[in-house]
Steps between C-alpha positions, in 0.01 A plus 500: 500500500696482825849354508627283783850396596498202262407723207799719579740209544375259233347696211825670388659153489203363302527775239879481481497122451207523259659764280853357490390139437246604236765700316752216510243240395391704198858588403693184593229238551598402855459589867826524691512330837668796667174700484304210645754460782498874571120511526489184710766630738317831543161338557628250755708767677193721548286212627768376741554854626131542584489159671793607721360850549175354634699329776693809607262782400350555846823540704676699226201734457468557875872571533489752215173656625603542864881510505575682175196722454444546874122455513328463841501152653118487515461558123451220244752458218380415150631162387495428127536137392385261232307203633672163447176360357525745209866415443411131511236555231765661278737208554226240443385670181859516373559134589187385316594723207841334487342154488251606231774667296716188524212274391420726206865496398505120519179491297658718232269798554790745533877524526701471821572874500129578470420262786759662729378847407140411586618380842681831554193703401285292737746573781530874436147604402313603819193290579266800493515495119301176499226595743205512256565140388692377802564126496621362836840326500572600138397865440747523211274277292340834412837612364530175304162565337590859420821384332351231279170660398662803326748268324215277386295801388796648312574175318131448428463849355807455282383157389154631406651766274754257356243226436263745333781631280628150422164359395412813304822470301444126452149558371622776274763273349251209473732260677275376777405184313861416423609564857227280640576215264872521569459487876204264514678165508758586763249691708241221502763242587626705795147567624401133481806391699425720800123541468394289798777640722392856426132421553576327830724785613230761431230280652698450820564875523129577458401236757759626748395862485128419494562309822683799647220741407241264646696469823534878524126542454396222738737594780485877454242568770637258766851638459373858502302437819798340676786720378336814349692423177302512176668239280289600198768757419742213433329430166698779337822347628399161359455638150829685536670178611372320190667761279821541697558131572338351188823334388567335835137399547497343155791273595324392820166434332662277236551232762234228528498519879402868475186403306384254765598727788311807380203283396484357851516847654224628271276201580556556873415871475192426287383232744526743790326773302208287380454368853481847656358731229428315172344788303774750584767236433359417156480870408856560616623188321332599173628859519852384590520253210367760257734769632809276494421362153454851361816620673705206368378555143570874503833456676596222257425721200704784647794266571493365143504853362791599724694181418450559127615861536805392701591235244484750214658807661711396802732252332810544289697257288870451570779273383523190718870567561409839650287348777622630837417483868201706620318441170148351500426233243182494294243248627519292182874438535453427872240236410742341254775492762264347758413224254866398521446387860851372563663823385248718684531315831881484489575851372201729559278384785310824559474822302417811701363835376840670527615278214768238445808486717850461353500121521154467346579743217814306406312168507216635285746641245658156461157337478392744227822429309434126518143553377627727219285791616678815387239750619266516798253743652543660841268721703587865535527610865191664652565788747296345780681695774355825368151353524569391856580860591182615324311245712655649815388850399148376419481335843611819674240707313203261530591344838310208353514249216389572146255211531318673784498823299340322203241338727411834660466665160292210370263501797484878523616510863 
């Protein structure tokens, strides 16, 4: 592997930031802003330098070549620069990464420190490490995939072992019947309340992505002929987006307007397809529905297993009076607080992944005291920063996304 100037200037910073933030996140549970600022300053300084150097490289190089080194006037000096188009791609990728990171923070997918760190990695990691799965405008989507897939796989693996152990012990103790009877009433009531909303949400998601797959198939050849871009490769990114942005997508698809909008888009795509190539459109439609339904079922099972594992192993019980800022409340207590709409709107508003702030923690403590709740459950912090650094290393090794690797292995390419 050959190293270029950006490897030399950026990779030491990537590893330094990755190691120091991973250590502090595991040990102290936070990412300090000074490391983010340091990395951001270094990245921007390098990019600005090369922008300026491009403007003055020719006269400076000629002066050094002829006046300092004394080469003949008829010789040609070597001028080394970085094209502005490449620098612009770095800046554009970093800008899009910042927007995506902000949206994921607002959606509750990760903490503010994680979002800022992803932006820094996107700025510092040279673009050549995405080339096998290069996505124009947002190459760092590959990095996003390589961060979340290992986390998902790790949690899934742990949940499989935990679920197997849990149900084995339950069977051994002959308590399954009792557990089911004890939970049945509350569980059925909760399921009945949100049954239609959940069905509609999943249906809208299936319709939306079936429409996307159909559009990719129908317009693949025209786009390829006009631009030489094969959009079929975007299917892997779509599945990755479902996993990475599942929480945010779920909130969007709950809205009634989303149902009618995606239905209209699907009908339009189907109308075009049946008018131009009915047999191919029907085959693609059938395969897309089958594929999405199977994917949603498998993904849903995996999510349930992971959620059950998290509920049983990643929570701890504390005294209500000991609740502090930066702590993350259990979902059940959050639901209870949200039911008190006046209190929630006036004192809480939004809860982000980094936990409660000082004002929110104080308000919740008083609320718990009023409700005579002496103990509550909180989530234990998850060292996500370490997994982000692992995702960076995976990206550097593969120069591609894990999704593309799985596809290549599955197809034997």
